[in-house]
C-alpha positions in Angstrom: 29.9 1.3 16.6 27.4 0.5 19.3 23.7 0.1 18.5 21.1 0.3 21.2 17.5 -0.7 21.0 15.5 2.6 21.1 12.9 1.1 23.5 15.6 0.1 25.9 17.2 3.6 25.7 13.8 5.2 26.4 13.2 2.8 29.3 16.6 3.6 30.8 15.8 7.4 30.4 12.5 6.9 32.2 14.2 4.9 35.0 16.9 7.6 35.3 14.2 10.4 35.4 12.2 8.5 38.1 15.3 7.9 40.1 15.0 4.1 39.8 18.4 3.8 38.3 21.6 5.8 39.1 24.4 5.3 36.7 27.0 7.1 38.8 28.1 4.0 40.7 28.1 1.8 37.6 30.3 4.2 35.7 33.0 4.6 38.4 36.1 2.4 37.8 37.2 -0.1 40.3 40.0 2.1 41.7 41.8 -0.8 43.5 42.5 -2.5 40.2 44.0 0.5 38.3 47.4 2.2 38.2 47.5 5.9 39.0 47.7 7.0 35.3 44.8 4.6 34.3 42.7 5.8 37.3 43.2 9.4 36.2 42.1 8.7 32.6 39.1 6.7 33.7 38.0 9.3 36.3 38.2 12.0 33.5 36.0 9.7 31.4 33.6 9.2 34.3 33.4 13.0 34.7 32.7 13.5 31.0 30.1 10.7 31.1 28.4 12.3 34.2 28.3 15.6 32.4 26.8 14.0 29.3 24.2 12.2 31.5 23.3 15.4 33.2 23.0 17.2 29.9 20.8 14.4 28.6 18.6 14.5 31.7 18.2 18.3 31.3 17.3 17.8 27.6 14.8 15.1 28.6 13.3 17.4 31.2 13.0 20.2 28.6 11.3 17.8 26.1 8.9 16.5 28.7 7.9 20.0 29.7 7.4 21.0 26.1 5.4 17.9 25.5 3.2 18.7 28.5 2.6 22.2 27.2 1.7 20.9 23.8 -0.7 18.4 25.4 -2.4 21.2 27.4 -2.7 23.3 24.3 -4.3 20.4 22.5 -6.8 19.8 25.3 -7.7 23.5 25.2 -8.2 23.3 21.4 -10.3 20.2 21.8 -12.5 21.8 24.4 -13.0 24.8 22.1 -13.8 22.5 19.2 -16.3 20.6 21.3 -18.0 23.9 22.3 -18.2 25.0 18.7 -19.6 21.6 17.7 -22.3 21.9 20.3 -23.2 25.4 19.2 -23.4 24.3 15.5 -25.6 21.3 16.5 -27.9 23.6 18.4 -28.1 26.0 15.4 -28.8 23.1 13.1 -31.6 21.8 15.3 -33.1 25.3 15.3 -32.9 25.5 11.5 -34.5 22.1 11.0 -37.3 23.0 13.5 -37.9 26.3 11.6 -38.0 24.4 8.2 -40.6 21.9 9.6 -42.8 24.7 10.9 
């Protein structure tokens, strides 16, 4: 069983997303060193791995988009909270002024 450091996996995912790393060449077998049968098996494995990477990239893109939407919603909620806090502070100032009068 392989264990990977989560930080390294996230760094690789970011590098893949930014285009800094392309796994396609690294995953391809060295065809000159393989028999026809072995080449066929490895190429099928490469194809499966490419599909997995594409699916993971799509999932990452979906998660990033969802995260962005959530951040935007939080910013809107924060702005609304700030407006309400300002209104309450103004009302409190008015109340205190009327009590002092």
